All heavy atoms as TSV, in Angstrom:
chain	resi	resn	atom	element	x	y	z
A	1	MET	N	N	-14.235	-40.857	-36.066
A	1	MET	CA	C	-15.459	-41.282	-35.414
A	1	MET	C	C	-16.339	-42.090	-36.387
A	1	MET	O	O	-17.012	-43.011	-35.970
A	1	MET	CB	C	-16.181	-40.030	-34.910
A	1	MET	CG	C	-17.361	-40.331	-34.066
A	1	MET	SD	S	-16.807	-41.055	-32.523
A	1	MET	CE	C	-18.297	-41.132	-31.651
A	2	LYS	N	N	-16.284	-41.728	-37.659
A	2	LYS	CA	C	-17.097	-42.436	-38.654
A	2	LYS	C	C	-16.657	-43.886	-38.782
A	2	LYS	O	O	-17.493	-44.784	-38.954
A	2	LYS	CB	C	-16.992	-41.729	-40.001
A	2	LYS	CG	C	-17.773	-42.455	-41.081
A	2	LYS	CD	C	-18.275	-41.515	-42.099
A	2	LYS	CE	C	-18.938	-42.142	-43.283
A	2	LYS	NZ	N	-19.677	-43.324	-43.106
A	3	LYS	N	N	-15.342	-44.151	-38.664
A	3	LYS	CA	C	-14.845	-45.521	-38.756
A	3	LYS	C	C	-15.378	-46.372	-37.612
A	3	LYS	O	O	-15.715	-47.544	-37.807
A	3	LYS	CB	C	-13.318	-45.531	-38.746
A	3	LYS	CG	C	-12.692	-45.088	-40.026
A	3	LYS	CD	C	-11.195	-45.247	-39.970
A	3	LYS	CE	C	-10.562	-44.882	-41.285
A	3	LYS	NZ	N	-9.113	-45.094	-41.283
A	4	ILE	N	N	-15.438	-45.798	-36.429
A	4	ILE	CA	C	-15.950	-46.539	-35.267
A	4	ILE	C	C	-17.421	-46.867	-35.461
A	4	ILE	O	O	-17.861	-47.998	-35.206
A	4	ILE	CB	C	-15.726	-45.729	-33.969
A	4	ILE	CG1	C	-14.236	-45.573	-33.711
A	4	ILE	CG2	C	-16.415	-46.393	-32.789
A	4	ILE	CD1	C	-13.894	-44.651	-32.564
A	5	ILE	N	N	-18.187	-45.924	-35.931
A	5	ILE	CA	C	-19.623	-46.164	-36.157
A	5	ILE	C	C	-19.818	-47.211	-37.247
A	5	ILE	O	O	-20.668	-48.106	-37.116
A	5	ILE	CB	C	-20.330	-44.835	-36.508
A	5	ILE	CG1	C	-20.338	-43.920	-35.277
A	5	ILE	CG2	C	-21.756	-45.092	-36.980
A	5	ILE	CD1	C	-20.844	-42.527	-35.532
A	6	ASP	N	N	-19.040	-47.125	-38.333
A	6	ASP	CA	C	-19.133	-48.132	-39.392
A	6	ASP	C	C	-18.761	-49.521	-38.866
A	6	ASP	O	O	-19.393	-50.516	-39.221
A	6	ASP	CB	C	-18.226	-47.759	-40.568
A	6	ASP	CG	C	-18.753	-46.586	-41.357
A	6	ASP	OD1	O	-19.965	-46.294	-41.243
A	6	ASP	OD2	O	-17.950	-45.967	-42.094
A	7	TYR	N	N	-17.736	-49.566	-38.018
A	7	TYR	CA	C	-17.327	-50.847	-37.436
A	7	TYR	C	C	-18.448	-51.437	-36.581
A	7	TYR	O	O	-18.767	-52.620	-36.684
A	7	TYR	CB	C	-16.062	-50.663	-36.608
A	7	TYR	CG	C	-15.640	-51.907	-35.877
A	7	TYR	CD1	C	-15.053	-52.974	-36.542
A	7	TYR	CD2	C	-15.860	-52.039	-34.507
A	7	TYR	CE1	C	-14.686	-54.126	-35.872
A	7	TYR	CE2	C	-15.496	-53.185	-33.834
A	7	TYR	CZ	C	-14.907	-54.226	-34.512
A	7	TYR	OH	O	-14.547	-55.360	-33.855
A	8	ILE	N	N	-19.052	-50.622	-35.752
A	8	ILE	CA	C	-20.144	-51.095	-34.884
A	8	ILE	C	C	-21.327	-51.567	-35.731
A	8	ILE	O	O	-21.930	-52.608	-35.444
A	8	ILE	CB	C	-20.549	-49.996	-33.885
A	8	ILE	CG1	C	-19.410	-49.774	-32.882
A	8	ILE	CG2	C	-21.832	-50.361	-33.159
A	8	ILE	CD1	C	-19.601	-48.605	-31.966
A	9	LYS	N	N	-21.648	-50.841	-36.798
A	9	LYS	CA	C	-22.732	-51.267	-37.678
A	9	LYS	C	C	-22.402	-52.592	-38.356
A	9	LYS	O	O	-23.267	-53.464	-38.498
A	9	LYS	CB	C	-22.997	-50.198	-38.734
A	9	LYS	CG	C	-23.733	-48.995	-38.198
A	9	LYS	CD	C	-23.971	-47.981	-39.301
A	9	LYS	CE	C	-24.676	-46.745	-38.782
A	9	LYS	NZ	N	-24.880	-45.746	-39.846
A	10	SER	N	N	-21.143	-52.750	-38.745
A	10	SER	CA	C	-20.719	-53.996	-39.386
A	10	SER	C	C	-20.813	-55.168	-38.416
A	10	SER	O	O	-21.299	-56.246	-38.779
A	10	SER	CB	C	-19.291	-53.840	-39.896
A	10	SER	OG	O	-18.793	-55.047	-40.372
A	11	VAL	N	N	-20.349	-54.959	-37.193
A	11	VAL	CA	C	-20.428	-56.016	-36.178
A	11	VAL	C	C	-21.880	-56.375	-35.905
A	11	VAL	O	O	-22.234	-57.556	-35.815
A	11	VAL	CB	C	-19.714	-55.577	-34.885
A	11	VAL	CG1	C	-20.015	-56.518	-33.737
A	11	VAL	CG2	C	-18.217	-55.468	-35.114
A	12	ARG	N	N	-22.728	-55.367	-35.800
A	12	ARG	CA	C	-24.151	-55.613	-35.527
A	12	ARG	C	C	-24.797	-56.396	-36.669
A	12	ARG	O	O	-25.577	-57.324	-36.433
A	12	ARG	CB	C	-24.865	-54.287	-35.325
A	12	ARG	CG	C	-26.268	-54.439	-34.830
A	12	ARG	CD	C	-26.825	-53.086	-34.385
A	12	ARG	NE	N	-28.095	-53.244	-33.748
A	12	ARG	CZ	C	-29.270	-53.172	-34.372
A	12	ARG	NH1	N	-29.295	-52.946	-35.671
A	12	ARG	NH2	N	-30.386	-53.326	-33.718
A	13	SER	N	N	-24.473	-56.066	-37.913
A	13	SER	CA	C	-25.066	-56.793	-39.039
A	13	SER	C	C	-24.569	-58.239	-39.089
A	13	SER	O	O	-25.333	-59.152	-39.418
A	13	SER	CB	C	-24.774	-56.079	-40.353
A	13	SER	OG	O	-23.416	-56.187	-40.694
A	14	GLU	N	N	-23.306	-58.459	-38.754
A	14	GLU	CA	C	-22.784	-59.826	-38.712
A	14	GLU	C	C	-23.413	-60.624	-37.569
A	14	GLU	O	O	-23.616	-61.826	-37.675
A	14	GLU	CB	C	-21.265	-59.820	-38.568
A	14	GLU	CG	C	-20.531	-59.339	-39.793
A	14	GLU	CD	C	-20.739	-60.235	-40.996
A	14	GLU	OE1	O	-20.775	-61.472	-40.842
A	14	GLU	OE2	O	-20.863	-59.684	-42.104
A	15	TRP	N	N	-23.692	-59.963	-36.462
A	15	TRP	CA	C	-24.293	-60.628	-35.301
A	15	TRP	C	C	-25.630	-61.264	-35.676
A	15	TRP	O	O	-25.957	-62.361	-35.229
A	15	TRP	CB	C	-24.476	-59.623	-34.168
A	15	TRP	CG	C	-25.156	-60.203	-32.971
A	15	TRP	CD1	C	-26.468	-60.110	-32.642
A	15	TRP	CD2	C	-24.554	-61.000	-31.958
A	15	TRP	NE1	N	-26.724	-60.782	-31.486
A	15	TRP	CE2	C	-25.566	-61.345	-31.041
A	15	TRP	CE3	C	-23.270	-61.454	-31.739
A	15	TRP	CZ2	C	-25.312	-62.121	-29.924
A	15	TRP	CZ3	C	-23.032	-62.225	-30.609
A	15	TRP	CH2	C	-24.050	-62.553	-29.724
A	16	PHE	N	N	-26.404	-60.584	-36.520
A	16	PHE	CA	C	-27.713	-61.114	-36.896
A	16	PHE	C	C	-27.621	-62.235	-37.928
A	16	PHE	O	O	-28.611	-62.900	-38.202
A	16	PHE	CB	C	-28.615	-59.990	-37.404
A	16	PHE	CG	C	-29.057	-59.054	-36.305
A	16	PHE	CD1	C	-28.583	-57.761	-36.254
A	16	PHE	CD2	C	-29.916	-59.489	-35.320
A	16	PHE	CE1	C	-28.972	-56.908	-35.245
A	16	PHE	CE2	C	-30.315	-58.653	-34.292
A	16	PHE	CZ	C	-29.839	-57.350	-34.250
A	17	LYS	N	N	-26.444	-62.470	-38.481
A	17	LYS	CA	C	-26.249	-63.577	-39.426
A	17	LYS	C	C	-25.911	-64.888	-38.729
A	17	LYS	O	O	-25.887	-65.935	-39.361
A	17	LYS	CB	C	-25.124	-63.244	-40.406
A	17	LYS	CG	C	-25.444	-62.106	-41.333
A	17	LYS	CD	C	-24.268	-61.826	-42.238
A	17	LYS	CE	C	-24.491	-60.605	-43.104
A	17	LYS	NZ	N	-23.316	-60.321	-43.932
A	18	ILE	N	N	-25.660	-64.838	-37.429
A	18	ILE	CA	C	-25.284	-66.044	-36.689
A	18	ILE	C	C	-26.474	-66.993	-36.621
A	18	ILE	O	O	-27.598	-66.587	-36.317
A	18	ILE	CB	C	-24.821	-65.688	-35.257
A	18	ILE	CG1	C	-23.563	-64.838	-35.307
A	18	ILE	CG2	C	-24.598	-66.952	-34.430
A	18	ILE	CD1	C	-23.135	-64.299	-33.955
A	19	VAL	N	N	-26.215	-68.267	-36.901
A	19	VAL	CA	C	-27.247	-69.303	-36.791
A	19	VAL	C	C	-26.875	-70.164	-35.589
A	19	VAL	O	O	-25.874	-70.879	-35.607
A	19	VAL	CB	C	-27.320	-70.165	-38.070
A	19	VAL	CG1	C	-28.349	-71.266	-37.908
A	19	VAL	CG2	C	-27.608	-69.300	-39.262
A	20	TRP	N	N	-27.660	-70.054	-34.542
A	20	TRP	CA	C	-27.384	-70.797	-33.322
A	20	TRP	C	C	-27.901	-72.216	-33.457
A	20	TRP	O	O	-28.963	-72.451	-34.038
A	20	TRP	CB	C	-28.043	-70.114	-32.124
A	20	TRP	CG	C	-27.482	-68.746	-31.896
A	20	TRP	CD1	C	-28.042	-67.566	-32.267
A	20	TRP	CD2	C	-26.237	-68.424	-31.271
A	20	TRP	NE1	N	-27.220	-66.528	-31.910
A	20	TRP	CE2	C	-26.110	-67.018	-31.294
A	20	TRP	CE3	C	-25.215	-69.179	-30.710
A	20	TRP	CZ2	C	-25.004	-66.365	-30.769
A	20	TRP	CZ3	C	-24.115	-68.521	-30.182
A	20	TRP	CH2	C	-24.019	-67.140	-30.213
A	21	PRO	N	N	-27.167	-73.199	-32.918
A	21	PRO	CA	C	-27.626	-74.598	-33.028
A	21	PRO	C	C	-28.856	-74.838	-32.158
A	21	PRO	O	O	-29.074	-74.166	-31.149
A	21	PRO	CB	C	-26.431	-75.405	-32.524
A	21	PRO	CG	C	-25.682	-74.463	-31.643
A	21	PRO	CD	C	-25.900	-73.093	-32.204
A	22	SER	N	N	-29.633	-75.816	-32.569
A	22	SER	CA	C	-30.822	-76.156	-31.785
A	22	SER	C	C	-30.409	-76.913	-30.522
A	22	SER	O	O	-29.288	-77.400	-30.407
A	22	SER	CB	C	-31.768	-77.025	-32.613
A	22	SER	OG	O	-31.181	-78.286	-32.844
A	23	ARG	N	N	-31.327	-77.006	-29.608
A	23	ARG	CA	C	-31.053	-77.707	-28.351
A	23	ARG	C	C	-30.720	-79.176	-28.603
A	23	ARG	O	O	-29.796	-79.727	-28.013
A	23	ARG	CB	C	-32.260	-77.572	-27.424
A	23	ARG	CG	C	-32.087	-78.244	-26.084
A	23	ARG	CD	C	-33.326	-78.030	-25.214
A	23	ARG	NE	N	-33.242	-78.763	-23.998
A	23	ARG	CZ	C	-32.750	-78.291	-22.864
A	23	ARG	NH1	N	-32.285	-77.064	-22.820
A	23	ARG	NH2	N	-32.697	-79.036	-21.790
A	24	ASP	N	N	-31.461	-79.813	-29.500
A	24	ASP	CA	C	-31.215	-81.225	-29.820
A	24	ASP	C	C	-29.825	-81.419	-30.419
A	24	ASP	O	O	-29.129	-82.385	-30.117
A	24	ASP	CB	C	-32.271	-81.756	-30.786
A	24	ASP	CG	C	-33.639	-81.881	-30.145
A	24	ASP	OD1	O	-33.701	-81.981	-28.901
A	24	ASP	OD2	O	-34.637	-81.882	-30.891
A	25	SER	N	N	-29.424	-80.494	-31.270
A	25	SER	CA	C	-28.103	-80.578	-31.887
A	25	SER	C	C	-26.997	-80.454	-30.843
A	25	SER	O	O	-26.005	-81.188	-30.890
A	25	SER	CB	C	-27.970	-79.476	-32.932
A	25	SER	OG	O	-26.684	-79.440	-33.456
A	26	VAL	N	N	-27.163	-79.550	-29.904
A	26	VAL	CA	C	-26.162	-79.369	-28.844
A	26	VAL	C	C	-26.096	-80.603	-27.957
A	26	VAL	O	O	-25.006	-81.077	-27.605
A	26	VAL	CB	C	-26.476	-78.111	-28.011
A	26	VAL	CG1	C	-25.585	-78.015	-26.792
A	26	VAL	CG2	C	-26.341	-76.860	-28.861
A	27	ILE	N	N	-27.232	-81.158	-27.599
A	27	ILE	CA	C	-27.269	-82.353	-26.750
A	27	ILE	C	C	-26.610	-83.527	-27.466
A	27	ILE	O	O	-25.795	-84.255	-26.892
A	27	ILE	CB	C	-28.722	-82.686	-26.340
A	27	ILE	CG1	C	-29.234	-81.632	-25.367
A	27	ILE	CG2	C	-28.812	-84.079	-25.722
A	27	ILE	CD1	C	-30.703	-81.740	-25.033
A	28	ARG	N	N	-26.926	-83.709	-28.757
A	28	ARG	CA	C	-26.349	-84.806	-29.538
A	28	ARG	C	C	-24.826	-84.662	-29.644
A	28	ARG	O	O	-24.081	-85.632	-29.467
A	28	ARG	CB	C	-26.985	-84.834	-30.918
A	28	ARG	CG	C	-26.714	-86.099	-31.684
A	28	ARG	CD	C	-27.491	-86.176	-32.997
A	28	ARG	NE	N	-28.846	-85.681	-32.869
A	28	ARG	CZ	C	-29.367	-84.716	-33.645
A	28	ARG	NH1	N	-28.661	-84.183	-34.606
A	28	ARG	NH2	N	-30.603	-84.319	-33.469
A	29	ALA	N	N	-24.367	-83.450	-29.901
A	29	ALA	CA	C	-22.919	-83.219	-30.007
A	29	ALA	C	C	-22.229	-83.445	-28.666
A	29	ALA	O	O	-21.132	-84.015	-28.613
A	29	ALA	CB	C	-22.653	-81.800	-30.498
A	30	THR	N	N	-22.855	-83.034	-27.581
A	30	THR	CA	C	-22.279	-83.229	-26.249
A	30	THR	C	C	-22.157	-84.705	-25.920
A	30	THR	O	O	-21.127	-85.159	-25.399
A	30	THR	CB	C	-23.144	-82.522	-25.186
A	30	THR	OG1	O	-23.237	-81.133	-25.515
A	30	THR	CG2	C	-22.557	-82.694	-23.805
A	31	ILE	N	N	-23.181	-85.479	-26.238
A	31	ILE	CA	C	-23.147	-86.927	-25.988
A	31	ILE	C	C	-22.040	-87.577	-26.811
A	31	ILE	O	O	-21.297	-88.431	-26.308
A	31	ILE	CB	C	-24.521	-87.558	-26.276
A	31	ILE	CG1	C	-25.532	-87.110	-25.218
A	31	ILE	CG2	C	-24.431	-89.074	-26.317
A	31	ILE	CD1	C	-26.964	-87.486	-25.519
A	32	MET	N	N	-21.897	-87.158	-28.073
A	32	MET	CA	C	-20.843	-87.721	-28.919
A	32	MET	C	C	-19.463	-87.385	-28.364
A	32	MET	O	O	-18.577	-88.247	-28.316
A	32	MET	CB	C	-20.968	-87.201	-30.353
A	32	MET	CG	C	-22.090	-87.838	-31.120
A	32	MET	SD	S	-22.364	-87.228	-32.800
A	32	MET	CE	C	-20.815	-86.610	-33.320
A	33	ILE	N	N	-19.268	-86.155	-27.929
A	33	ILE	CA	C	-17.966	-85.751	-27.386
A	33	ILE	C	C	-17.650	-86.535	-26.118
A	33	ILE	O	O	-16.520	-87.018	-25.944
A	33	ILE	CB	C	-17.951	-84.236	-27.120
A	33	ILE	CG1	C	-17.942	-83.482	-28.446
A	33	ILE	CG2	C	-16.761	-83.837	-26.263
A	33	ILE	CD1	C	-18.206	-82.008	-28.316
A	34	LEU	N	N	-18.613	-86.675	-25.228
A	34	LEU	CA	C	-18.382	-87.428	-23.991
A	34	LEU	C	C	-18.098	-88.897	-24.284
A	34	LEU	O	O	-17.223	-89.505	-23.654
A	34	LEU	CB	C	-19.580	-87.288	-23.059
A	34	LEU	CG	C	-19.790	-85.901	-22.463
A	34	LEU	CD1	C	-21.087	-85.857	-21.663
A	34	LEU	CD2	C	-18.608	-85.484	-21.614
A	35	THR	N	N	-18.820	-89.471	-25.246
A	35	THR	CA	C	-18.611	-90.873	-25.603
A	35	THR	C	C	-17.212	-91.100	-26.165
A	35	THR	O	O	-16.490	-92.005	-25.726
A	35	THR	CB	C	-19.662	-91.326	-26.635
A	35	THR	OG1	O	-20.964	-91.151	-26.071
A	35	THR	CG2	C	-19.464	-92.768	-27.021
A	36	PHE	N	N	-16.805	-90.270	-27.125
A	36	PHE	CA	C	-15.487	-90.446	-27.725
A	36	PHE	C	C	-14.368	-90.119	-26.745
A	36	PHE	O	O	-13.302	-90.729	-26.802
A	36	PHE	CB	C	-15.356	-89.627	-29.005
A	36	PHE	CG	C	-16.090	-90.251	-30.160
A	36	PHE	CD1	C	-17.211	-89.642	-30.697
A	36	PHE	CD2	C	-15.675	-91.461	-30.690
A	36	PHE	CE1	C	-17.896	-90.223	-31.753
A	36	PHE	CE2	C	-16.350	-92.053	-31.743
A	36	PHE	CZ	C	-17.466	-91.430	-32.278
A	37	SER	N	N	-14.605	-89.183	-25.835
A	37	SER	CA	C	-13.603	-88.895	-24.804
A	37	SER	C	C	-13.431	-90.096	-23.877
A	37	SER	O	O	-12.304	-90.443	-23.495
A	37	SER	CB	C	-14.009	-87.669	-23.990
A	37	SER	OG	O	-14.033	-86.519	-24.797
A	38	ALA	N	N	-14.546	-90.736	-23.511
A	38	ALA	CA	C	-14.470	-91.913	-22.656
A	38	ALA	C	C	-13.766	-93.060	-23.378
A	38	ALA	O	O	-12.952	-93.779	-22.778
A	38	ALA	CB	C	-15.874	-92.340	-22.219
A	39	LEU	N	N	-14.061	-93.233	-24.661
A	39	LEU	CA	C	-13.394	-94.286	-25.433
A	39	LEU	C	C	-11.893	-94.017	-25.559
A	39	LEU	O	O	-11.081	-94.945	-25.441
A	39	LEU	CB	C	-14.022	-94.413	-26.817
A	39	LEU	CG	C	-15.426	-95.023	-26.858
A	39	LEU	CD1	C	-16.008	-94.922	-28.269
A	39	LEU	CD2	C	-15.402	-96.464	-26.382
A	40	ALA	N	N	-11.519	-92.774	-25.779
A	40	ALA	CA	C	-10.095	-92.435	-25.871
A	40	ALA	C	C	-9.412	-92.666	-24.523
A	40	ALA	O	O	-8.293	-93.190	-24.466
A	40	ALA	CB	C	-9.924	-90.980	-26.307
A	41	ALA	N	N	-10.069	-92.289	-23.425
A	41	ALA	CA	C	-9.495	-92.514	-22.093
A	41	ALA	C	C	-9.315	-94.002	-21.832
A	41	ALA	O	O	-8.277	-94.427	-21.300
A	41	ALA	CB	C	-10.391	-91.881	-21.027
A	42	LEU	N	N	-10.301	-94.817	-22.196
A	42	LEU	CA	C	-10.197	-96.266	-22.018
A	42	LEU	C	C	-9.055	-96.830	-22.856
A	42	LEU	O	O	-8.271	-97.657	-22.371
A	42	LEU	CB	C	-11.518	-96.942	-22.397
A	42	LEU	CG	C	-11.553	-98.464	-22.314
A	42	LEU	CD1	C	-11.342	-98.911	-20.863
A	42	LEU	CD2	C	-12.861	-98.989	-22.856
A	43	PHE	N	N	-8.932	-96.385	-24.100
A	43	PHE	CA	C	-7.863	-96.846	-24.971
A	43	PHE	C	C	-6.494	-96.532	-24.360
A	43	PHE	O	O	-5.627	-97.411	-24.280
A	43	PHE	CB	C	-7.991	-96.191	-26.350
A	43	PHE	CG	C	-6.815	-96.436	-27.242
A	43	PHE	CD1	C	-6.645	-97.663	-27.859
A	43	PHE	CD2	C	-5.870	-95.445	-27.458
A	43	PHE	CE1	C	-5.552	-97.898	-28.689
A	43	PHE	CE2	C	-4.781	-95.662	-28.279
A	43	PHE	CZ	C	-4.621	-96.887	-28.892
A	44	PHE	N	N	-6.290	-95.289	-23.940
A	44	PHE	CA	C	-4.995	-94.914	-23.378
A	44	PHE	C	C	-4.728	-95.612	-22.047
A	44	PHE	O	O	-3.588	-95.932	-21.722
A	44	PHE	CB	C	-4.881	-93.400	-23.226
A	44	PHE	CG	C	-4.724	-92.703	-24.549
A	44	PHE	CD1	C	-5.667	-91.788	-24.983
A	44	PHE	CD2	C	-3.650	-92.974	-25.372
A	44	PHE	CE1	C	-5.531	-91.155	-26.200
A	44	PHE	CE2	C	-3.498	-92.344	-26.598
A	44	PHE	CZ	C	-4.444	-91.429	-27.012
A	45	PHE	N	N	-5.774	-95.879	-21.276
A	45	PHE	CA	C	-5.623	-96.631	-20.030
A	45	PHE	C	C	-5.133	-98.048	-20.323
A	45	PHE	O	O	-4.214	-98.552	-19.668
A	45	PHE	CB	C	-6.960	-96.662	-19.287
A	45	PHE	CG	C	-6.946	-97.491	-18.050
A	45	PHE	CD1	C	-6.331	-97.038	-16.895
A	45	PHE	CD2	C	-7.547	-98.744	-18.037
A	45	PHE	CE1	C	-6.316	-97.813	-15.751
A	45	PHE	CE2	C	-7.542	-99.522	-16.902
A	45	PHE	CZ	C	-6.921	-99.055	-15.743
A	46	LEU	N	N	-5.728	-98.681	-21.333
A	46	LEU	CA	C	-5.328	-100.050	-21.689
A	46	LEU	C	C	-3.915	-100.091	-22.274
A	46	LEU	O	O	-3.125	-100.980	-21.932
A	46	LEU	CB	C	-6.328	-100.652	-22.671
A	46	LEU	CG	C	-7.734	-100.896	-22.107
A	46	LEU	CD1	C	-8.678	-101.338	-23.223
A	46	LEU	CD2	C	-7.701	-101.907	-20.981
A	47	VAL	N	N	-3.585	-99.138	-23.128
A	47	VAL	CA	C	-2.240	-99.095	-23.706
A	47	VAL	C	C	-1.207	-98.836	-22.617
A	47	VAL	O	O	-0.154	-99.483	-22.588
A	47	VAL	CB	C	-2.154	-98.018	-24.811
A	47	VAL	CG1	C	-0.718	-97.771	-25.231
A	47	VAL	CG2	C	-2.988	-98.427	-26.010
A	48	ASP	N	N	-1.504	-97.932	-21.695
A	48	ASP	CA	C	-0.582	-97.641	-20.598
A	48	ASP	C	C	-0.378	-98.877	-19.724
A	48	ASP	O	O	0.752	-99.197	-19.334
A	48	ASP	CB	C	-1.114	-96.488	-19.756
A	48	ASP	CG	C	-0.174	-96.109	-18.635
A	48	ASP	OD1	O	1.020	-95.855	-18.917
A	48	ASP	OD2	O	-0.635	-96.052	-17.477
A	49	GLY	N	N	-1.455	-99.588	-19.431
A	49	GLY	CA	C	-1.344	-100.804	-18.637
A	49	GLY	C	C	-0.510	-101.867	-19.339
A	49	GLY	O	O	0.337	-102.521	-18.722
A	50	ALA	N	N	-0.743	-102.033	-20.635
A	50	ALA	CA	C	0.019	-103.025	-21.401
A	50	ALA	C	C	1.502	-102.654	-21.443
A	50	ALA	O	O	2.371	-103.520	-21.274
A	50	ALA	CB	C	-0.542	-103.134	-22.811
A	51	LEU	N	N	1.803	-101.402	-21.651
A	51	LEU	CA	C	3.208	-100.969	-21.679
A	51	LEU	C	C	3.868	-101.136	-20.310
A	51	LEU	O	O	5.054	-101.497	-20.230
A	51	LEU	CB	C	3.312	-99.524	-22.156
A	51	LEU	CG	C	2.994	-99.290	-23.632
A	51	LEU	CD1	C	3.008	-97.805	-23.949
A	51	LEU	CD2	C	3.963	-100.049	-24.526
A	52	ASN	N	N	3.133	-100.891	-19.250
A	52	ASN	CA	C	3.672	-101.099	-17.915
A	52	ASN	C	C	4.024	-102.578	-17.674
A	52	ASN	O	O	5.061	-102.895	-17.082
A	52	ASN	CB	C	2.714	-100.623	-16.833
A	52	ASN	CG	C	2.800	-99.133	-16.614
A	52	ASN	OD1	O	3.844	-98.533	-16.808
A	52	ASN	ND2	N	1.681	-98.551	-16.204
A	53	VAL	N	N	3.165	-103.472	-18.136
A	53	VAL	CA	C	3.426	-104.902	-18.002
A	53	VAL	C	C	4.656	-105.293	-18.813
A	53	VAL	O	O	5.533	-106.010	-18.334
A	53	VAL	CB	C	2.188	-105.731	-18.421
A	53	VAL	CG1	C	2.537	-107.194	-18.550
A	53	VAL	CG2	C	1.039	-105.514	-17.439
A	54	ILE	N	N	4.731	-104.810	-20.042
A	54	ILE	CA	C	5.870	-105.146	-20.915
A	54	ILE	C	C	7.166	-104.629	-20.323
A	54	ILE	O	O	8.169	-105.347	-20.267
A	54	ILE	CB	C	5.631	-104.587	-22.341
A	54	ILE	CG1	C	4.481	-105.340	-23.009
A	54	ILE	CG2	C	6.903	-104.684	-23.177
A	54	ILE	CD1	C	3.995	-104.707	-24.307
A	55	VAL	N	N	7.180	-103.398	-19.865
A	55	VAL	CA	C	8.392	-102.824	-19.264
A	55	VAL	C	C	8.740	-103.557	-17.966
A	55	VAL	O	O	9.913	-103.795	-17.664
A	55	VAL	CB	C	8.216	-101.304	-19.019
A	55	VAL	CG1	C	9.345	-100.742	-18.166
A	55	VAL	CG2	C	8.138	-100.563	-20.350
A	56	GLY	N	N	7.718	-103.974	-17.222
A	56	GLY	CA	C	7.958	-104.742	-16.005
A	56	GLY	C	C	8.621	-106.072	-16.289
A	56	GLY	O	O	9.491	-106.521	-15.540
A	57	TRP	N	N	8.223	-106.737	-17.369
A	57	TRP	CA	C	8.840	-108.019	-17.745
A	57	TRP	C	C	10.278	-107.814	-18.198
A	57	TRP	O	O	11.149	-108.621	-17.896
A	57	TRP	CB	C	8.075	-108.671	-18.887
A	57	TRP	CG	C	6.776	-109.327	-18.474
A	57	TRP	CD1	C	6.415	-109.715	-17.235
A	57	TRP	CD2	C	5.707	-109.671	-19.347
A	57	TRP	NE1	N	5.169	-110.261	-17.261
A	57	TRP	CE2	C	4.696	-110.259	-18.556
A	57	TRP	CE3	C	5.481	-109.527	-20.709
A	57	TRP	CZ2	C	3.513	-110.711	-19.076
A	57	TRP	CZ3	C	4.288	-109.979	-21.225
A	57	TRP	CH2	C	3.303	-110.578	-20.419
A	58	ILE	N	N	10.518	-106.734	-18.924
A	58	ILE	CA	C	11.867	-106.495	-19.473
A	58	ILE	C	C	12.857	-106.166	-18.366
A	58	ILE	O	O	13.970	-106.705	-18.335
A	58	ILE	CB	C	11.826	-105.351	-20.513
A	58	ILE	CG1	C	11.047	-105.804	-21.743
A	58	ILE	CG2	C	13.243	-104.931	-20.911
A	58	ILE	CD1	C	10.805	-104.682	-22.751
A	59	PHE	N	N	12.501	-105.345	-17.423
A	59	PHE	CA	C	13.437	-104.859	-16.411
A	59	PHE	C	C	13.302	-105.558	-15.080
A	59	PHE	O	O	13.813	-105.090	-14.072
A	59	PHE	CB	C	13.275	-103.349	-16.218
A	59	PHE	CG	C	13.692	-102.562	-17.422
A	59	PHE	CD1	C	12.746	-101.931	-18.230
A	59	PHE	CD2	C	15.020	-102.466	-17.773
A	59	PHE	CE1	C	13.126	-101.215	-19.346
A	59	PHE	CE2	C	15.421	-101.760	-18.882
A	59	PHE	CZ	C	14.468	-101.118	-19.673
A	60	LYS	N	N	12.660	-106.690	-15.049
A	60	LYS	CA	C	12.497	-107.436	-13.798
A	60	LYS	C	C	13.651	-108.290	-13.485
A	60	LYS	O	O	14.521	-108.685	-14.100
A	60	LYS	CB	C	11.242	-108.305	-13.872
A	60	LYS	CG	C	10.728	-108.653	-12.523
A	60	LYS	CD	C	9.387	-109.291	-12.673
A	60	LYS	CE	C	8.748	-109.339	-11.299
A	60	LYS	NZ	N	7.467	-109.916	-11.321
């Protein structure tokens, strides 16, 4: 039983060491993730289109 209590105390002490990000930081990170995801999607869309054209020319 002592091990369980020590574990709970340890978890509780670690919980108070957590530093949560500010609202501005979360918003900025979200915008960056959405922007880079959109850029990656556009890149793969263009590469896929180019490869489709190339394969179409080869096997036509």
